FIPA-21898 format. One record per atom (N, C-alpha, C): x negated, y negated, z. Coordinates in pm, whole numbers, padded with zeros to 5 digits, always signed. Atoms other than C-alpha are relative to their C-alpha. Example, Ala and Ser with C-alpha at 12.3 -4.5 7.8 and 13.67 -1.06 7.14 Angstrom:
REM residues 2
-00089+00119+00000
-01230+00450+00780
-00090-00120+00000
+00082+00119-00006
-01367+00106+00714
+00077-00109+00073
This chain:
REM residues 191
+00051-00121+00071
-00510-00875+02953
+00118+00108-00069
-00124-00091+00027
-00257-00675+02680
-00051+00125+00027
-00032-00150-00055
-00161-00338+02788
-00024+00076-00119
+00015-00085+00087
-00169-00047+02525
+00135-00001-00044
-00172-00027-00007
+00182-00002+02553
+00084-00109-00088
-00032+00096+00069
+00192-00347+02381
-00054+00046-00143
+00097-00057+00169
-00051-00239+02075
+00117+00092-00023
-00045-00065+00053
+00146+00044+02039
+00159-00045-00072
-00150+00058+00038
+00467-00157+02035
-00006-00058-00155
+00014+00114+00134
+00318-00396+01767
-00043+00110-00110
+00017-00064+00105
+00191-00084+01538
+00143+00080-00024
-00153-00077+00021
+00581+00087+01566
+00007-00077-00111
-00059+00105+00119
+00689-00248+01402
-00056+00005-00096
+00083+00026+00168
+00432-00278+01114
+00020+00125-00041
-00046-00170+00099
+00484+00114+01038
+00163-00044-00011
-00145+00011+00057
+00887+00014+01035
+00013-00083-00063
-00040+00082+00029
+00812-00263+00842
+00072-00146+00076
-00083+00151-00068
+00975-00539+01086
-00069-00084+00006
+00181+00139-00037
+00717-00799+01043
+00024-00107-00002
-00001+00132-00123
+00887-01086+01165
+00029+00032+00104
+00011-00038-00124
+00980-00903+01448
-00148+00026+00046
+00136-00065-00088
+00603-00764+01520
-00086-00148-00029
+00116+00130+00013
+00471-01114+01366
-00004-00114+00146
-00039+00055-00066
+00652-01279+01668
-00047+00066+00116
+00077-00104-00090
+00525-00999+01897
-00135-00005+00036
+00144-00028-00052
+00178-01011+01839
-00079-00164+00010
+00071+00099-00017
+00134-01385+01879
-00067-00034+00111
+00063+00036-00120
+00071-01349+02257
-00138+00119-00003
+00143-00093+00015
-00167-01038+02177
-00132-00047-00032
+00146+00071+00035
-00382-01253+01972
-00005-00113+00100
+00079+00129-00073
-00395-01553+02240
-00078+00096+00088
+00075-00122-00061
-00546-01243+02442
-00075+00054-00058
+00122-00044+00032
-00783-01127+02229
+00040+00110-00085
-00003-00106+00088
-00635-00803+02053
-00034-00011-00099
-00010-00082+00136
-00802-00657+01746
+00089+00008-00060
-00169-00042+00049
-00466-00489+01674
+00043-00140-00054
-00117+00077+00061
-00280-00793+01655
-00071-00110-00094
+00065+00081+00138
-00534-01007+01447
-00010+00045-00101
-00050-00083+00087
-00547-00764+01244
+00100+00027-00110
-00131+00025+00082
-00240-00763+01152
+00104-00095-00044
-00023+00146+00019
-00174-01126+01150
-00061-00034-00100
+00076-00025+00161
-00465-01092+00863
+00079+00044-00125
-00065-00099+00113
-00257-00837+00697
+00124-00092-00053
-00102+00061+00004
+00039-01050+00714
-00021-00125-00113
+00043+00123+00101
-00167-01395+00564
+00015+00073-00113
+00073-00059+00127
-00333-01144+00305
+00088+00061-00112
-00078-00032+00079
-00006-00976+00176
+00162-00075-00029
-00126+00145-00014
+00262-01254+00288
+00104+00072+00019
-00109-00028-00074
+00447-01027+00500
+00095-00115+00087
-00103+00073-00097
+00719-01274+00670
-00087-00154+00066
+00050+00182+00019
+00451-01593+00647
-00044+00003-00160
+00034+00093+00110
+00344-01784+00322
-00144+00114-00071
+00172-00068+00003
+00022-01582+00161
-00085-00098-00018
+00099+00115+00030
-00278-01745+00211
-00116+00080+00040
+00119-00157-00030
-00579-01513+00149
-00133-00107+00114
+00113+00052-00066
-00832-01792+00281
-00001+00024+00163
-00005-00042-00082
-00640-01786+00615
-00022+00113+00070
+00036-00170-00021
-00665-01391+00619
-00119+00035+00024
+00148-00012+00000
-00999-01394+00556
-00062-00059+00169
+00014-00014-00086
-01053-01562+00847
+00033+00080+00119
-00041-00117-00093
-00830-01347+01066
-00080+00113+00010
+00044-00085-00024
-00985-01052+00959
-00160-00039+00037
+00114-00047-00030
-01339-01161+01035
+00041-00005+00144
-00007+00021-00155
-01213-01267+01392
+00041+00122+00048
-00034-00130-00039
-01068-00927+01409
-00166+00089-00002
+00125-00077+00017
-01401-00771+01288
-00057-00062+00123
+00095+00080-00105
-01607-01015+01569
+00069+00054+00110
-00067-00082-00104
-01330-00823+01806
-00008+00109+00010
-00029-00200-00032
-01362-00459+01765
+00051+00045-00099
-00163-00068+00131
-01131-00404+01449
-00103+00106-00095
+00077-00096+00122
-01303-00126+01211
+00068-00035-00158
-00097+00044+00134
-01013-00212+00992
-00012-00128-00060
-00011+00137+00037
-01071-00555+00961
-00129+00002-00119
+00100+00033+00104
-01432-00497+00847
+00036+00080-00104
-00022-00055+00162
-01311-00252+00524
+00072-00114-00048
-00041+00101+00115
-01084-00487+00421
-00035-00097-00044
+00140+00070+00024
-01330-00741+00459
-00084+00044-00118
+00136-00061+00107
-01593-00525+00234
+00113+00004-00151
-00049-00058+00120
-01297-00439-00016
-00016-00141-00088
+00024+00114+00049
-01288-00817-00106
-00099-00068-00096
+00174-00002+00062
-01661-00802-00250
-00016+00121-00075
+00031-00164+00097
-01634-00471-00410
+00028-00064-00156
-00040+00002+00166
-01661-00500-00805
+00114+00081-00048
-00103-00060+00119
-01432-00242-00870
+00158-00002+00082
-00134-00040-00088
-01130-00348-00633
+00038-00128-00102
-00031+00059+00040
-00908-00538-00787
+00039-00184+00088
+00034+00106-00066
-00977-00956-00695
+00130-00089-00005
-00123+00113-00071
-00755-01216-00529
-00018-00171-00044
+00013+00169+00008
-00756-01595-00689
-00143-00015+00022
+00127+00001-00052
-01113-01552-00672
-00047-00091+00086
+00095+00060-00101
-01139-01659-00355
-00116-00004+00086
+00151-00024-00051
-01429-01447-00284
-00090+00023-00158
+00084-00054+00066
-01712-01371-00482
-00056+00091+00001
+00046-00084-00015
-01810-01058-00577
-00121+00031+00052
+00104+00022-00032
-02108-00963-00387
-00015+00164+00085
+00048-00154-00121
-02224-00582-00272
-00069+00008+00068
+00079-00004-00105
-02445-00641-00040
+00086-00011+00110
-00090-00005-00090
-02195-00815+00146
+00106+00125+00041
-00091-00086+00010
-01936-00582+00071
-00073+00122+00122
+00053-00110-00072
-02166-00308+00245
-00059-00026+00111
+00022+00049-00120
-02276-00507+00491
+00148+00041+00172
-00134-00039-00056
-01886-00474+00617
+00036+00121+00015
-00041-00116-00006
-01835-00138+00547
-00114+00064+00122
+00078-00045-00075
-02143-00084+00741
+00056-00019+00167
-00056+00108-00145
-01967-00330+01071
+00111+00130-00016
-00146-00066-00054
-01660-00090+01021
-00067+00144+00063
+00036-00165-00029
-01861+00267+01022
-00046+00013+00152
+00080-00002-00155
-02020+00143+01355
+00094-00039+00122
-00112-00004-00059
-01723+00035+01499
+00094+00113+00009
-00149-00137+00001
-01483+00350+01432
-00111+00101+00054
+00050-00152-00084
-01791+00580+01541
+00025-00051+00150
+00009+00050-00162
-01783+00370+01877
+00162+00011+00046
-00125-00062-00063
-01368+00422+01893
-00016+00156-00005
-00037-00110+00034
-01395+00734+01780
-00033+00074+00103
+00037-00056-00124
-01622+00843+02102
+00061-00021+00096
-00102+00007-00068
-01319+00695+02278
+00122+00067-00005
-00121-00062+00038
-01065+00914+02144
+00068-00035-00063
-00067+00062+00075
-00932+00697+01925
+00006+00060-00127
-00048-00046+00089
-00740+00879+01662
+00023-00082-00120
-00050+00089+00134
-00701+00633+01394
-00129-00067-00042
+00126-00018+00008
-01084+00568+01410
-00039+00106-00087
+00024-00108+00040
-01086+00906+01337
+00013+00027-00183
-00084+00030+00135
-00869+00877+01033
-00073-00070-00101
+00064+00045+00056
-01085+00603+00912
-00154+00020-00045
+00128-00051+00007
-01406+00773+00940
+00014+00084-00139
-00012-00099+00129
-01282+01051+00698
+00059-00118-00159
-00018+00119+00103
-01157+00724+00472
-00091-00042-00075
+00146+00064+00033
-01518+00621+00494
-00072+00094-00066
+00065-00156+00029
-01669+00989+00395
+00033+00027-00159
-00033-00049+00138
-01388+01034+00124
-00006-00138-00079
+00057+00102+00125
-01479+00727-00085
-00154-00068+00029
+00144+00071+00041
-01840+00684-00004
+00003-00127+00055
+00016+00063-00042
-01823+00405+00191
-00088-00056+00085
+00150+00019-00051
-02176+00283+00288
-00041+00133+00052
+00103-00162+00042
-02257+00657+00294
+00064+00069-00098
-00023-00063+00103
-02271+00906+00060
+00120+00054+00014
-00117-00090-00008
-01948+01066-00039
+00011+00105+00021
+00045-00167-00046
-01896+01391+00151
+00208+00024+00023
-00143-00016-00019
-01522+01522+00119
-00017+00084+00054
-00009-00086-00106
-01615+01793+00344
+00025-00072+00105
-00041+00082-00094
-01702+01567+00617
+00158-00074+00030
-00149+00053-00054
-01365+01345+00545
+00092+00119+00046
-00104-00122-00087
-01147+01657+00586
-00026+00089+00124
+00076-00018-00136
-01347+01735+00869
+00074-00101+00106
-00045+00100-00040
-01235+01392+00988
+00128-00027+00039
-00134+00023+00033
-00864+01370+00868
+00051+00125+00098
-00046-00089-00049
-00810+01718+01044
-00035-00074+00160
-00006+00035-00130
-00939+01588+01367
+00078-00117+00034
-00116+00110-00023
-00722+01299+01361
+00093-00003+00027
-00189-00054+00013
-00433+01444+01309
+00051+00101+00126
-00025-00108-00124
-00496+01694+01578
-00007-00068+00119
+00060+00095-00095
-00602+01399+01792
+00195-00107+00048
-00089+00107+00005
-00247+01247+01724
+00036-00082-00079
-00041+00126+00093
-00245+01070+01440
+00068+00068-00108
-00105-00068+00104
+00020+01128+01212
-00021-00038-00137
-00042+00092+00133
-00015+00905+00908
-00130+00114-00056
+00117-00092+00090
-00361+01186+00838
+00085+00128-00083
-00089-00076+00111
-00068+01407+00711
-00011-00022-00174
+00020+00021+00153
-00096+01247+00346
-00085+00043-00015
+00117-00032+00002
-00439+01278+00360
-00005+00184-00024
-00002-00105+00020
-00433+01658+00464
+00055+00075-00130
-00038-00027+00135
-00182+01702+00190
-00047-00011-00082
+00101+00039+00176
-00405+01547-00097
-00043+00116+00042
+00125-00034+00038
-00669+01739-00015
+00036+00153+00001
+00024-00109+00030
-00521+02098+00040
+00103+00021-00131
-00058-00027+00092
-00333+02042-00284
-00082-00026-00143
+00124+00013+00094
-00663+01954-00467
-00063+00059-00020
+00066-00121+00051
-00830+02156-00704
-00112+00039+00085
+00117-00012-00127
-01150+02112-00455
+00033+00104+00128
+00028-00033-00091
-01024+02199-00190
+00137+00091+00060
-00142-00041-00010
-00664+02382-00251
-00015+00159+00100
-00051-00123-00124
-00520+02637+00024
+00133+00018-00012
-00170-00050+00034
-00189+02804-00084
+00044-00055+00183
-00093-00040-00133
-00103+02851+00317
-00057-00128+00093
+00014+00151-00073
-00250+02481+00463
+00059-00104-00089
-00058+00087+00078
-00104+02327+00170
+00125-00001+00078
-00137-00030-00031
+00223+02478+00256
+00034-00086+00162
-00013+00070-00142
+00168+02370+00638
+00013-00139+00007
+00042+00143+00047
+00094+02025+00561
+00105-00061-00034
-00137+00058+00075
+00378+01973+00317
+00133+00007+00071
-00136-00055-00093
+00627+02137+00577
+00000-00146+00106
+00011+00072-00079
+00481+01893+00846
+00006-00149-00064
+00008+00107+00031
+00457+01601+00616
+00151-00055-00014
-00081+00056+00003
+00805+01617+00549
+00111-00004+00109
-00036+00056-00178
+00924+01675+00912
-00024-00136+00058
-00021+00141-00079
+00772+01377+01014
+00048-00103-00039
-00080+00106+00066
+00953+01146+00796
-00046-00102-00083
+00092+00117+00096
+00671+00977+00606
+00012+00035-00137
-00052+00013+00123
+00665+00915+00258
-00134+00083-00091
+00061-00014+00060
+00428+01100+00049
-00091-00079-00094
+00050+00070+00083
+00153+00895-00071
-00060-00004-00116
């Protein structure tokens, strides 16, 4: 069985864009059924990180990751079937009903993970409400999830907090400057 420390190391290598090292590191975790490692390898094949781009292999790995509990994999799969998303080599046919199915699977898995304190799941719940993915769009709920995610330790939520508090709808001078400063101190790039 894989350890959380191994997953944390994989995530760190991925975020550092050390794809070759991360890919090698992930192979043992994939064999152990880690949905994080399977999702990572799917992303590698989708984007061509350290391996040749292979959309069909990426889709199979995303499906495996989803079946092992990856809410991120469901969002990736759903986006392939979206009519508003730029498509890849006509590998999949646009089908909104399939997209909705994968979004709803992601929502279910993210809610389960959030109940276990998964701060990344909280962030993805924010994305789901922010974009109206399988639920009605609700910016206030999205903001609540982004705040909860950041306060639970997911520093990548800083970009969304910065974005929200600099927007016309949610502009708040003090919070905008607070998150702007935290974002700069974190070393993350403003997206």
